[in-house]
Structures are given as structure tokens and as C-alpha cells.
C-alpha positions in Angstrom: -13.9 25.0 -27.3 -10.2 24.4 -28.3 -9.1 26.0 -25.0 -11.3 23.6 -23.0 -9.8 20.6 -25.0 -6.3 21.8 -24.3 -7.0 22.3 -20.6 -8.5 18.8 -20.3 -5.5 17.3 -22.2 -3.0 19.0 -19.8 -5.0 17.8 -16.8 -4.9 14.3 -18.1 -1.1 14.5 -18.5 -0.6 15.8 -14.9 -2.8 13.0 -13.5 -0.8 10.4 -15.4 2.5 11.8 -14.3 1.5 12.1 -10.7 -0.1 8.6 -10.7 3.2 7.1 -12.0 5.1 9.0 -9.4 2.9 7.6 -6.6 3.2 4.1 -8.0 7.0 4.3 -8.0 7.0 5.6 -4.4 4.8 2.7 -3.3 6.9 0.2 -5.2 10.0 1.0 -3.1 8.1 1.4 0.1 8.1 -1.4 2.6 5.5 -2.4 5.2 6.1 -4.7 8.1 3.4 -6.9 9.5 3.6 -8.8 12.7 1.7 -11.6 14.4 0.6 -11.3 18.0 3.7 -11.3 20.2 5.8 -10.3 17.2 7.2 -13.8 16.8 6.9 -13.5 13.0 7.5 -10.4 10.8 6.5 -10.2 7.2 7.6 -7.4 4.9 5.7 -6.4 1.8 6.4 -3.8 -0.8 3.9 -1.0 -1.4 2.5 -3.0 -4.4 2.0 -6.0 -2.0 5.0 -8.1 -3.3 6.7 -10.2 -0.6 10.1 -8.8 0.4 11.1 -11.0 3.4 9.9 -13.1 6.3 11.6 -13.2 9.7 10.8 -16.1 12.1 12.0 -16.2 15.6 13.3 -19.3 17.3 10.3 -19.1 19.7 7.9 -19.3 16.7 9.7 -22.3 15.3 9.4 -24.1 18.5 5.6 -23.8 18.4 5.3 -26.4 15.6 4.4 -26.2 11.9 0.7 -25.7 12.3 1.0 -22.8 14.8 3.9 -21.3 12.8 1.7 -21.4 9.6 -1.0 -19.4 11.5 1.5 -16.9 12.7 3.0 -16.3 9.3 -0.5 -15.8 7.8 -1.4 -13.3 10.6 1.8 -11.3 10.0 1.2 -11.4 6.2 -2.4 -10.1 6.6 -1.1 -7.3 8.9 1.6 -6.2 6.4 -0.9 -6.4 3.5 -3.5 -4.3 5.4 -0.8 -1.6 6.1 0.3 -1.6 2.5 -3.3 -1.2 1.1 -4.0 1.5 3.6 -0.9 3.4 2.5 -1.9 3.1 -1.1 -5.4 4.3 -0.5 -4.1 7.3 1.5 -1.6 8.2 -1.2 -4.2 8.0 -4.0 -6.7 10.0 -1.9 -4.0 12.6 -1.3 -3.2 12.7 -5.1 -6.9 13.2 -5.9 -7.1 16.1 -3.5 -3.9 17.7 -4.7 -5.3 17.6 -8.2 -8.3 19.5 -7.1 -10.9 16.8 -7.4 -14.2 17.7 -5.7 -14.3 17.1 -2.0 -15.3 13.5 -1.3 -14.4 12.1 -4.8 -10.9 11.1 -3.5 -12.4 9.6 -0.3 -13.2 6.4 -2.1 -9.4 5.7 -1.9 -9.2 6.5 1.8 -10.3 4.2 4.6 
């Protein structure tokens, strides 16, 4: 029984270390999102924190209402890419730790 307890304890440590590593990788990763026509580019970190927004002159000339829509569209695109990357990394982590097939799929899309 003690052996089982030690094995579980070691497995928990490995999971914690690997999860922290993945979180650090995602924190420094950047994901670019674009609106249609690429008039606006929004960059988010892997933990969905805004990094920068780039707006072309052509987008500025469309007026504030249209510009607002373009920024929102680009933000959604970047957010979606960031979330997909996180899900993929967590799914990969689950598989690399030998979790049963399909258990890590909840993280993948």
C-alpha cells in the first residue's frame, strides 16, 4: 500500500511540474488575430492578455463605429487561436502523462 501511495505522490508532482511548464510556455506565446481584410491586428498572450493592437490607416478612415467592429473581430480571432493552443497543449500534456485515451480530449477542440 505504501508503494502505491508513493507512486501516486510522484505522479502528482510530475503533473504539477508539467502543468506549470505549459502555463509558462503559454504566458510568453503570442497569438495574432485579424479582422476580415486584415485592417486590424490584435495580439494576445497565451493566457489571453492583450499585448498590442495595430490599426491601419484604411481602418481609421472607416469611422469609429466600423473600426470598433473590426477591433472586436480581430480580438475574437486572437482569443480563439489562444484558447485552441491552450486546449491543444493541455491535451498533449494529458496524453504524455499516460492518461487514458479520450480523457485528455476534453481539452482539445
